[in-house]
Structures are given as C-alpha cells and as structure tokens.
N, C-alpha and C positions, 0 to 999 in steps of 0.2 A: 340425474338429480337436478331439478330446476330450483334455483335460488333467486329470490326477489331482493333487489337493492332496497326498496322501500321497507320491506320486512326486516332486513338487516339493520336499517337505521333505527328501528324501534327497539333494538337490543342495547342501545347506547344512549347517553344523554343527548338531548336535542341538539342537532347540528354537529355533534362530535365526529361522527363517521365521515361526513362530507369534508369537514375541515382537515381531518387526518389524511384522507385520501389525496386531497389537493396538495398538502404539504409533502406527502411521500412521493408523489409523481405529478408532473405537469402534463402528462400525455393524454389526459381525458379519462373519464370514468371507465370506459370499456377497456382501454389499454392498461390502465392502472390495475383493475381487477385481474386481467389476464396474467400480468407479470407477477402480481402479489400472490394470488392463489396457486398458480402453477408452480411458483417457487416454493410453496408450502406443501406440495405434493397433491393438491386438489386441482387436477388438470381442468382448465377452462376449455371446453370443446366448442362453445359458441356463445355469442353475446347478442341479445336482441333488445332493441329499444322499442317499447310498445306504448300505445296510448296517445301518440302525438296527434293523431287524427281526431281525437276526442276533445281537444282543447277548445274548439269552437262550438261545442254542443252546450245548450243552455236548458234550464228548466222552463217548460211551457205550461201555461194554465188553460184548461178548457173553458171557454166562455160561451160557446154555442155549438150545437150540432144539428145538422139537417141532412136528409137523404139526398144523394146525388140525383139530379133530375133525369139522367140518362143511363145510370148503372146501379143495379140493385145492391151490389156488394161494396160500393164506395160511399163514403160519408164526407160531407163538406163540414169542416171544423173551423170555428172561429177561435183563434188561439192567441193568448197574450204572452209575449216573449220578454216582458220587463220594460220594453220601450213603447210598445204599441200592439194593436190587435192586427193579426195577419190571417189570411184565409189559406187553409191547407186542405188538400184532398187526401183522405186516408182510407186504406182498404182493410185495416185490422178490425177484427171482431171484438177485441177486448178494450175498446175505448172506455176510459173511466167516465163517470157522470160529470155534470158541470161542476167546476171547481177542482177537478182532479188534475194531477200533475203528470207530465210526460217528458221524455227526452226529445228535444227539438233541435234539428239542424237547420239554421237559417240559410237564406240565399247567400252563396259565396263560400259556404263551408265545404271542406273536402273530407269525406269519410275515410276511415283507415284502409278500406279496400281500394281507394283511389277515385271513388265516385264524387264528382263535383256537383254540388247542389245549385240549381239554377231555377229561375221562375219559368213555369211552363203551364200548358193547359192539359187537363186530363178529361177527355170526352167533352170538351167545350167549356170546362170550368177552370179558371185560373187557380194555380197552387203556388204559394210563396214559401217554399221550404219543404221539409220532410220530417215526419214523426218516426223515430227510429226504434228498432228492436235491439236486444242485447247482441244478437249475432251480427247485425249490421255495424254495430260499434266495436265488435270484436272484444267485448268484455264478458261474454258468456255464450252458452251454447243454445239458448232458447230462441228459436226463430218462429215460434207459433203465433206470436203477436208482438205488439209494441211494448216498450219498456215503460211500465207504470211506476211512478216515483211516489214517495211518501207525501201525503197531503199537506203536511206542515212545512214543506220546503217552499222557499220564496221564488216566485216567477222571475226569470231573468238571471238567476244565479248560474254560474258556470258549473257543469257537472264535475270538472276536475277539482273544484274547491269543495264540493260536497262529498266526494268519494275518495278516501285516502288510498293511494297506491294505484289509481286508475292510469296514471302516467308512470312508467316504471322502466327499469333495466333488468332483464331476466338473464341470468347466467346458467348455462348448462354445464354441470360439472361431471367429470369422470371420477367416481369415488372408488378406491381400491377396497377389496373385501375386508382388510384389516382395520378399516376406519368406519365402523358403524355409527360413531358419534357425529360424523359429517353428513349423515342422512337426515338432518334437520337443520333449521335455520340457527338455532342456538349453538349447535356444534360448530358450524361454519363461522358464526360470529365470534365464538371463543377464540378460534385461530386468528381471525382478522384482528380482534382486539389485542391479542397477545403480540402480534407482529407490529401493529401500529402504536402500541403503548396506551390504549384507551381502555378503561375498565368496562367490563360487561355488566349490563343492567337488564336482566331478563324481566319479563312482566311480573308484577307483584301478584302473589296468590294468598288466599285466606283459608285457614283450616275450618272445617264445618263445626258449628255448635250443635253436635248431634251425638247420641250415645254410641259407644263402641259395642257392636253386637257380634260376638264371635260365631254364633250359629249361622250367620249369613253365608259363610264360605267354609267348605271343608276341603282340605287338600289330601286326597287319598293316594296320590303318587308324588311324594315329596322329592324324589330324585329327578322328576321331570318338570316340576313347577316349584321354583325357589321362592316365589313371593306372589301374593294375589291381594290386591287392594280392591274392595268392593264398596260402592256407595249407593244408597237408596235415595231416589228423588221422587217426590210425590207432587201431584197437581201440575204436571207438565202440559204444555200446549204445542203439539207438533204442527209446524207451519213453515212456509218458505223463509230462508235466512235473509237478513238485511243485505242490501246491495253491496256494501263494502266487503262482506265475507264472500259473497258469490264471486265478486271480481277477484279477490285475493286467491281463491281456490282455482279459478279459471287461469290465472296467470301462471300457476305452477302445474297446470295440466290435469286438474281434477274437476269433475262435474258436480255442480250443486244439486242436492237431493231434497233435504229438509234441514231445519235448524239443528235437530239432534244429530243426524248423521254428519252434517257439515262440520259441527264442532269437533267430532272425533277425527275427521280428516284434517281439520285445521290444526289440531294439536299434533297429529302425526307429522305434518310438514314443519311445524314449529319446533317441536321437541324431539322428533325422531322416534317417538314412542307410540306404537299401535294401541288403540283403545277399542272397546266394543260396548255397545249399549243393548241390553236386553229389555224387552217388554216384560216387566216383572209380573204382570197379571197372567202371563202365559207360562210362567215357571211354576211347576208343581211345588207347593209349599213355600214359594217365594224365595228359594235359596238355590245355591249352585254347589256342585261337587266336582272337583277336578280329579279325574280318574282315567285309567286306561279303559279303552273300549272293550267290549266283549267280542268274541269271535263272530264275524258276520253280522254284527249289530247294525241295523239300518239307520240312516240319517239323511235328511234332505237338506242340502246347503242353500245358501241365499240365491244362487243362480238357478235353482229349481232342479238340480241334479241329485238323484238318490245314490248314496254311496253305501257299500257294504264295508264296514270297518274291520280292522284287524286288532289284535291285542297289543300291537306296537303303536297304535294311534292314541294320542292323548285327546280327551274330549272335555268340554265344559258341559256338565249334565245338570239337570234339576233333580228332584227326588226320584224321578222315574225313567228319564230318557235323555240321550245326548241333545244338547241345544247349540253346540258350536264345535267345530274342529279346531282345537286349541291352537292359536297362533297363526292359523291359515285362513279360515273363513267361517262366518257365522251360519246359523241354521235358519231355515225358512219359518219354522214354527214360532220362534220367539223374536222375530225381527220387529223393529219399530215401524209403526204405520200411523196413518192420520188419526186413528182413534186411541193411540197410546197416551196414557196419563201418568203411569208410574214406571220408573226405570230402575234397572240395576246396572250401574256403570262399572266396567271391568278395566283395571290397569294391572298388568301382570308381567312376570319374567318367566320364560320357559327355556328349558335346555336347548341350545341351538341345534345339536345333532338330531334330536328327535323331531323338531319342526322341519328340518331339511328333509329327513327321510319321509315324513308324512306328506309334505308338499310334492315330492317327486313321485311317491307311490300313487297319489290320486290325481296327478297331472295339473297341479295348481302352481301358479307363480303370482302371488298377490303382493301388494305393497306391504302388507302385514308380515307375511312369511319372509319376504326379502330382508326385512330388518331383524326379525326374531332369529333367523338362522345365522345371522352374523353376530348377534349378541347385543341386546339393548341394555340400558342402565337398570340395575336392580336396587339402586340406593336412592340418593337424594333426587336424581333426575326422574325416577319413576314417580315419586311423591309429587314433584313439581308438575309433571304432566297431568296427573290425576286431578290435582287441585286446580290447575289452569282450566281443564275441561269442565270441572264442577262449577267454577265461577262463570264461565261462558254459558253453560246450560241454564243456570239460574237467571242470567242476564237476558238471554234470547228466548228462552222457552218458559220462563216463570217457574213456579214451584219452589220447593224447599228440600234440603237434605235432612232426612229423618233418621238415618242409621248408617253406620259404616263399620268396616273391619279391615284388619291387616293380617292376613294369614301367612304363615312362614313355612317354607320347605327347605331344601338344601340349596344354598347359594354358594357361588365361587368365593373363595377367600382371597382377600387382597394381600399379596405378599409384601413383606418389607424388603426393599431393593437397596443394596449398598451402592452408592455412587462415589467414585474416586475421581476428583478433579484432575490429578496427574494422568489417570487413565484416559480421560476425555482428550487431553492434549496429545497423548501418545497415539490414540486411535485415529483422531481426525487430522493430525498433522498441523493443528492450529490451536492456540490457547483460547478458550472461552472464558472471559472474566467471570469471577464469582458473582458479581452483581448482575450480570446478564443471565447467568444460570438461575439465580433466584427469581428474577423477573419472569423468565420463560416458564419455569416450573410452577410458579405461583399463578400465572395466567392460565395455565392448563389445569389448575386446581389439584396439583400434586402436593401432598403433605410432605414437608421437608423438616427433618431434625438434623441440625448440624452437630455431629458428634465431635468434629475437629475442623479446623479450617480447610482441610483437604478431603475429609471423609464425611459424607452425609448419608443418612438413612431416609429413603423415600417410600411413600405409600401412594400408589396410583389411585386416581378416582374411579368410581364404579362405572363411569361412562367410557372408560378406556380399557377394555379387556385385553388389548394388544400389548399393554405395558407390563412385562413380566420379568425382564432381565436388565442388567446394567446397560447393555448395548442398546436396548430400546429407549432408555432415557437419553443416552448419548445421541441417538438419532434425532430425538426431539430437539435437543439443544442445537444440532446442526441445521435442522429445518428452519429454525427461527434466527439463529445467528447468521445463516446465509452461506450457501455454497460459494458465492462470489467472493467471500472473504478468505477462502482457502488459497494460499499463495501457490503460484505455479513454480515448482522447483524440480530440478532433475535429481532423482533419487537413485543412487548406485548401491546395489546390495553389497553387504560386506563379504558375502561368499558367492562364488560362481554357481549359477543354477542352470540345470539342463532345461532346454526348451520342452514344453509339453508336446507330445506327439498326438496327432489325431487318430481316431480309430481307423485302422487300415481298411476295414470293410466299407466304412462310410466314404473314405477317400476314393476307393476303387469305384464305388457307385457313382460318385460325383464325376469322375473322369469318364466313365461309360456314358453317363447322361450327356456330357459335352460332345462325345463322339456321335451319339445318336442325333443330337441337335444338328451337328455338322452334316449329317446324312439327310437332313431335310425333314426330320420328324418333330412333332410337337409333343411336349410333355403333358401327360395326363396323370391326375391324382385321383384315385378311386378310394372308396371306403374299404377298410379291411374286413368289414362285416358283409356277408352275402347270404342270400337265401339258400337253404340246404339243397333245394332242387337244382341249383346251378353248379354244385360241386359233385353231383352224381356221375358226371362224365369223366371224372379224373380219378386216378387209381390211388385214392386214400380211403381205406376202409372206414365204415361208419364209426367204429369204436375209437378211431384215432382222430376224429374231428374235434376241434376245440369249440365247445358250445358257449354261447353268451347267456349269462343268467337272466339279464333283463334286456331282451333284444328290442331293437327299434323296428317296428313293423314286422316284416317277414325275415329280416336279416338276422338269422339265429345262430350262425356259425362263423368262425373266422375263416378267411379264404385259404384254400389249400393250393390254389394255382392263380397265376396272374391273368390268364386268358379270359375268365368270365367278366372281369371288370372292363377289359378292353373291348370285348364283344358288346357289352352294355353300351359303352360310349359309341361304338360303331353303329349299333341299331338306332340309337338316339339321333345320330347325324343322318343316317340313310333315310330315316323317316321325314327329314326336313329339307334335304337337298340332294343333288346328284353329284356333287364335287368329290374329288379324291379325299380319302382320310388316311393320314399318316401319323400314328401315335406311338408313344413309348411311355413306360412307367418303370421307375426303380423303386422297389419296395420289398416287403417280406411276406412270406407265406407261413402258415402255422399248422402244426399237427403234433399230436402226442407221439413220442418216439416208440418204435416197435419194441424196443427192449431198453432197460435202464442204461443210461450213458454215464460213464465215470466222469466226474468233474474235478477240476483242481482249482485252487485259489481260495481266498477268504469267503467267497459267497457260494462255494460248491454245494453246501447243504440246501440252500434255497434254489440254486440253478437246477438241481436234480428234480425239483418238483414242478418245474415250468415246462411248457410245451416247446417243441423244437421250432426255432425260427430260421427260415432259410432266406438269405438275401438274394434277390433276383433282379435282373434287368430284362424287361420284356418289350418287344416291339411288334406293331401290327400295321400292315399296309393294305389298303383297298383302293383300287384305281378309279373308282367312280363308275357311273353308268356306262361310260365309253370303254372301259376296260383298259388293258395295257400293262398292268403290273405283272411281275413274274416272281417265281421262287428265287431267281438270281438276284433280284433287287433286295429282297428281305435278307438274303444271305450276305449280300454286299454291305448292307447297313450294319449287320452284326459284326462282320469282319472289320469294318471301318472303326466301329466302337472299340473293339479289342485292340486295334492298332493304336488307338489313342492312349492306351495304357502300356504300350510297348510290347504287345503280344501278337505273334503271327498265327492266325487261325486258318485252318484248312477245312473245307467240307469233306467229310468222309462218310462211308456207309454207317448207319446207326448200329450200335451193338445189338439192339432189339428194336422192333417197330414201336413207334410212339402212337398210342391209340387216338390222341386228339388231332393228329396230322394225317393228311391223305397218305394212304399206304404207298402210293407210287411217286409222291412228290415230297420227300423229306430227306434230311441229311443231318448228321451229327457235326458239331463244330469242335475240332480238336486242336489243341496247342501242345506241341512236342509229344504227340501221341496220346495225351490225356484229353478225354471228352469234357468240355466245359459248357456245352449248350446244344441247342437244336434249332433247326430252321426248316420251313416248308409251308405247304398249303394246308389251311385249316380243313379238317375233315368235313365233307358235305353234310353229315348228320348234325354236326354242331351248327353249321350255317342254317339248316332248317329249324333247329331247336331255338334259335334266336329270332325266328320269323324274318330272316333277311330274304330279299327277293330271289326267286328261282334263278339259278345260274350265277349267283354272286360268288366270286372267287376272292378269298381272303388269305393273306400270307402272314405267318407268325414266326417270330424268332425269340429265343430265350437264352439268357446267359446266367449260369449258376456262379455268382460272384465268389462264393466260398471255395469253389472247385478250381479257381484260376491259379496256375502255378506262380511262383515268385517271378517278378519282372527282372529281366536282365538289365544291366547297366547300359544306357543308350550310348552309342558311339557315333561320332560324326564322321562323314566321308564325303569326298568330292562328288559333285554332280557329274553325270556322264558328259564328256566333251563332244562325243560323236553320236549322231542320231542312230536310232534303231530302225529296223524294217520289219514288217509284219506279213504273215501268211495265214490265210483262213483255211480251216479244215472242216469239211462236212462229213460226218460219219453216220452210217446207217447201223443202228445197234438195236438189240432186243429191249423191250420194255423193262425187263428184269435187271438190265445192266445200268447201274447208277452213273450219273455224270461224275461223281466224286472218284469212282474207280477209273473212269476214262482219263481224268486229269492226272491221277496218280500214275497211270501207265505211261502217259506222255512225259511226265516229269522224270520217271525212272529211265525211260528210253533215252531222253536227252542226256542224262548223266552217263549212261552206258556208251552212247555214240561218242561223247566227248572224250571219255577215257580211252576208247579204242583208237581214236584219231591220234591221241598223244603217244600211245604205245607204238603205233605204226610208223611214226615219223621221228622217233627219238634219234638224235644225232650223236655222234661219237663224243662231242664235247659236253654232253648232258643237257643241251638246250634243244628246244623245238620251236618251230613256227606254226605247227599244226595245232588245231584246237583253239585258235584265237577267236574264231566265230563260235558263239554259243547262244543258248536261250538267254534273253535279257532277264535281269533280276529286278524284283520289286524293292521297296525300301527296307525289307528284312533280309535281302540277299537271296530270296527264293526265286526259282524260275517262274516267269510270268506267263501263265496260261489262262485265258479268259473264256468263260462259257457265255456265248452271245445269245443263243436261241435254242429252244427245245420245240421241235415241230412234230405234230402228229396229224395226219390227214391224207388228202389226195396225193398220190405219187409215192407214198410210203407203204410198204406191205403191212398187212394186219399183224399185230403183235410186235411191231417195230416203231421206232421213232428216228428222226433225223436230228443230230446234235451238231450245232455250229459252234466251232471254237476258233480262237485267234491266238497264234503263237508269235512272240516277238524275238527277233534275233539282233545281236549287236556284238561289237568287238571293243576292247578297251582303248586301243591305241590308234584306231583308224576306222574309216567308214566301211560298211559291208557292201559287197557287190551283189547284184541280183542272183548271179550264178552260184555264189557261195551260199547265200541264204536258201536258195531252192534245193541245192544238193543236200544241205544239212536237214532241211525240212523233210525231204523225201526219206532220208535215212531214219529220222526219228519216227515218222508216221509208220513206216514199214515195221520197225522194231516194236512199236506200241501195239499195232494191230496183231502181230504174231503173238504177243503176250496175252492180249485180250481173247484171241480165238481159242486159247487153251480152255477157257470156261464158257465162251460164247462164240461158237463157230461162225455165226452169221454176220459178224462185224465186217464191214467193208466201207472204204472211202466212196463218197458220191461224186 
C-alpha cells in the first residue's frame, strides 16, 4: 500500500502534521514515519522522496513555431519562460498552438532521471532547453507527447507551485489482513492523528439535493450485499483529469484513464472504499439488481474476458443481464467511455467471504476485491466515500445529481464490548491512564460509555471490523500507549511449570537434516502436490491417493513418495549444468489408510477422517557427467544421518525388493534388527521416465522417521590411545549375493574367532591374554567393516562381481603387530567364506 505524505497533510489542519512530526521526532520525515507507523503495526517497507527533479521545471508559453530546416519531424519553437524568449527544438507531434503552455526545463535543470539539460545543437539548430513529457518528469505514464498545461497558467511559474503534491514523500506500508481501514489515506491518517494528538479533518462532503428513488437499486441477495448506495448523474463530460489528480494517482501507483474513472480510483486510495461507475444509458431500464448469477450465465468483464458464472457468484445486473462481477470487476457492456453522459455511481458493502471465493474462482486479484474481501466500511465511511466521489465528479466532469437511493441488506452488527481498566493493566503489565484510554478510543472513533470509573462499554466503528472483544480494544490501547512504555521486569511464576516439549517427530527430522547436511547434501523443499502421472511408479493404489479439490496446474494429488520431487529437481539441474547434484528433503507423504486406524486423544474423531501422513527423510546423489558416485555413498550418507540421532544402522538384505530401486543395487537400512529405511540405485525405468540422459546413474536413500526405534542414552568413552591397522579383502561373489550379507558374515566370523581364541587360552587364574587383538569398532562399538568398491567387468567371470572390503584391527592396551593382524585376518576371512559358501559355493578370495 502506497501512502503519500502530501495527501496525509490534507487530512489535518494546514501545517498541523508537519509541526507534529517535527515535535515528535527530530530524525527527519522518513525516519519519523518509519518509527511512528511501524510502532503502530503499519510496517514501513520503503520510503521514497519523489519530485525533487521537477523543482526547476517552469511553465513555458509558445510564441512561435516553424519547421526544422533539416528534419521533417522536428519543430523550432520560440518559447517564453517568464524572463525571456528562448529557442527550443522539439520532436513532439502534440505542440499546442501559439499561446499554449508547456512544461519547460531550462538550461541547467536536472530531470528526475538524472538527465542534465544543456545548450546544444540539433541538426544544426541551437536548442536552449527541453520541452518535457509526463514520463520524462516522472509524474505520469504518458510518453506519447509533451505535457500540455492549462492555457490560463502564467508563463514562468514553477510547476511545483502549480501542482499540489508533485514533490512528495511516498511510504510503502505492509498492511496486515485485519486492518482494512489502513488501505486508504484516511485510515492511516486516523492512526497518525491519534498517536500525535492532532484531530482528523477529512475532506468536507455535501449531500445531493436530489430525490430518493428506491426503484433505482434492488437487492435480491441481502445476505451477500449489506448496503448499496446508488447515485444518478446526468450531463457528464468524460475527458482527461486535471494534472493534479493525474500526478496524485501516479504517485500511489495508479494509471490515469479519464476523469470519471480517475475519481473512483482517487476515492479508493483516499477512503479505502472501492466504487464503480456505470454508463446508465447502457443499463436496461436504467436500474441495477444485486443478485446471484444463474448457472453458466455469461458475462464479459472490463478486461475483455468472457466468464461463465456460477450460482455462488454475486453480480450487479440491470433488468436483463449481469453488468459487473460484484466487488471484483466491472463489465465491458456498461463501462464508461468518451461518449458517456449519464452515470450510475455505485458504493456498496459486500460480504467478504463471497467476494474472496469469486475472485479466486475466476482468477482475479483487483484493488477492489483486495479491499472487499477484507471488509470495508458499511456505515459512515461508505457514505463519506460516495459523497466525496459525487462532489469530485460534479467538479471535474460537470453535470448534476438527479436521483439517489440507499438500499439495505444484511449488515454485521456492531457488538457492545465491555472494557475493564484493571483488566488492561493485568494483561499488559502496565497501567494505561484513563485519560490516555479516552483519547485513544476517541481518536479511533470508538463510542465509549463510562458505566463506572473502571468499567466502560464500547462500540467499535464500522470501519474496524476487527474490533470484537475486550482484548482487541486492549491491543489498540497498547498500540498507541507504546510498547516502549512496558517496563522490563523479571517475572517469576508462582508455581513451577514444566517446559514444553517439541514434537519428537519434528525433532528427529531436524536432527536427520543436520546429519545429511554434514554428509555434504543440500536441502531441497518441493511442493507436496504432484501430477498424478508421477506417482504411478509407486505402490499406492489409485483409490488411496489424496486428491486436491482445486489443483494448481496439473498437480492434482498429494505426493505418495519423496522421490518424484527430488527427481524433478535433478532433471531441472541436469538440463542446465553437468555438475554433481546432492540433495535431501525432510517432509511428509500422504495416502488414505488401507483400513480404519484406531485413534486416541481429544482429536481422535477428526484424526480418523484424515489421510495418513508419513514423515520421511530422503536423499539423492548424482555424480554429474563424469560419474563417480556409488550406492556406498548414498548408504553412507543415510547411516551418517542416523548416527546423528544416536542410532547405528546397518545395510541388510531388503525383506522384499523395492520397485523404484535397481533390483541388483539396493539394501534395507536396519537398526537393532528393525528396518527403518532403504538405499540403492534408482531404477533405470525411472531415470528414463524423467528424461535424464542415457546412462545416468542416480542413487536414493529414504528413512522412515516414524519407524525409528527410541534412541539409547549416549555414553562417553575414551578415544583409542593406540592406532589400528587395516587389511583389504577382495572377494569374488555371485551377483545374487548382496554386500550386506558379506559384511554380516565377516562380522559374525570375527566374533566367532575372538570367542574361540579366548576359550583356547583360558588360564587357570581365569585371566587370558589371547583375544586382545580384534576388529576395531566404530563410535557405536560395532565391528568396522567398510565396503570400498563393487566391480563388474573384465577379469571377473560372467554372473559374478568383485567386492573390495577393508577390515580394521586394533588392541586396547597396545599396538598391533603385522603378524597378529594378518593371522586374525586370515582366520576371519576363512570362517566367513565357509559360511557364505553354504548358500553361494563360488565365493572365493581374489
């Protein structure tokens, strides 16, 4: 929302705002507004000083014109600037006749865009200055020709003295949805005046001396339209607005169109009340009916789009057809044009929920709908806006008001709100004096009846639909009394209170995300809505998918798996570069349960009606065009993430093959025997389905957060004092034998060899020195066996692969000799190979 300082000044007595701002803060206007309005809850997002470059522009009078001797499209102009006649070369086609007035930048002037005006020659003819357009002066959008000024203006006058508000300070405010009154200058001025203690003086308005004509407006949907003011104006002349209004609208981001349309926009920005003007000659029977549309009733809006309406749409119709989509956009058939002479001016209040639904349904977001769907004034403010527009229309477009009416529907009631001053002090922790409370509520136009010194009854004004409860009024008192007046005190509760615990699933997700970041992956956040074609690859039946009632584009279902979103991100990156892609996402998947799930707790009845949400941490790795990634890397990232939450995960054979992973390159992730996730290479069919380059290898891991077992209490232990030594092992194994089974066999063999060594060397005193050397353990106390490489190719028989592993050996109280490590290594490998050959006879060391 853009607010003009010059416009705000007009809402108070002359000079009152500038004096109050200077007294309130010596920081300068921009800083004062920023602190003042932001402290009132109207966040100042930006401040712009505009118009400084126009200070040197003067009114020039055309004294002579002649064609340029060397250019057909240029004119040599003799121009009087108030001090003398200068020669200027101009290329505009809309030069006024002799005696006409234009905006002239003399030599030495600097235009708003930074252009310095100097004497120069154009095709051999000297030019002493520049005749400017609106766009060059940044006071309008018209760049089709020069700015022609009124003929009665005096040559030599400065433009800034002739056009109010041409030099201004523009504030960009962030207005919260509960403050529709702040979407106009009067509403902002009301807050400013209340804070600074200066009375608000909005522009004076006059009621028309015309008959009340009830048949002019009929409200057939009173639940959707609470009030409709209609005014008939005859003898109007549609033409361009005066310069002051065009500049005022441009400063707040609106484009000038014609005097009639500009007046409605002007009042919109001043009062925050949308208005609409109909060409009454184009209304059947010259009247309007506020009604619901008929099913598939057609209507063409102002932007030329034909809409098929629904019975939930509210329209402003004439005696035969819709003429406007109420509160959203006018219709093309009855729009004001150059030949319009008679108007019907609309000022109305529509139910916010209906306007919001219609605007979303038809894809509109207009200045009008933005205000109506938040709730505009349906009382005094509505009348003020209508009469303000009526006066401006008569002033700028001529004509007279010949009829009017005020039709009533169902309007919100203004509740009587009790306000207890002791409650104010108890809730805020600071006492607000009664005199301050009276001043604040009076400035906001809240009606106050003092039932007793400590208990008041208040009725909020119709421009503040957000004031409904006592706490709302207390918040208003706090806004204006000032948060800076609340003392900083240490408050100790009378009773001990337990700290609030965070959601354990959310906490686990955050910890897993930290672990995946530590593994070098970047967090990705995808939409939870996906196209149905992208979930066909995953094992959730059609009837269990959660469908979106109003989908965005083709995203018609909630995601049933995390992989489609990560593949979308991968395809986006691969199409733009060849670098590696390492992504993870922590989120939820959605599906209706296969059977009713019993629920406990106070929300059980509602929870039973909702889809099943599964919390998941997913990761994806692609090595780039040069390759290099492996299943071991994605598995390691998942194991590292689980280690971050204190869980030791092992890759094991999956209980059942996972369809979206390569059948020969996949493993389950198990913690204490319970499967909590999966890891492996993405199935080639999915790679092709996402149009990734041929031969692309993508690796994926997933952790089911809700399946993770409780975490054990972390225990500290000393770091190893003596170094370990490692031995590599290359095994030739069948393709059907998984790496997880090999690691499990080596771990089991290490335990068996260790126990046998202890039993064989048991001494009579119950002590033993054997078994001191063993497989080194990781941070979880588990034997450390690494899978380094999975090779398939030359030198390995068909149907087999070579698996390279690394085993670490250590002792707690001393260093390990090479002979000890080698002997133990040989025993472990022999025992593991014997165990594996029971199911895979072709296992052999290489």
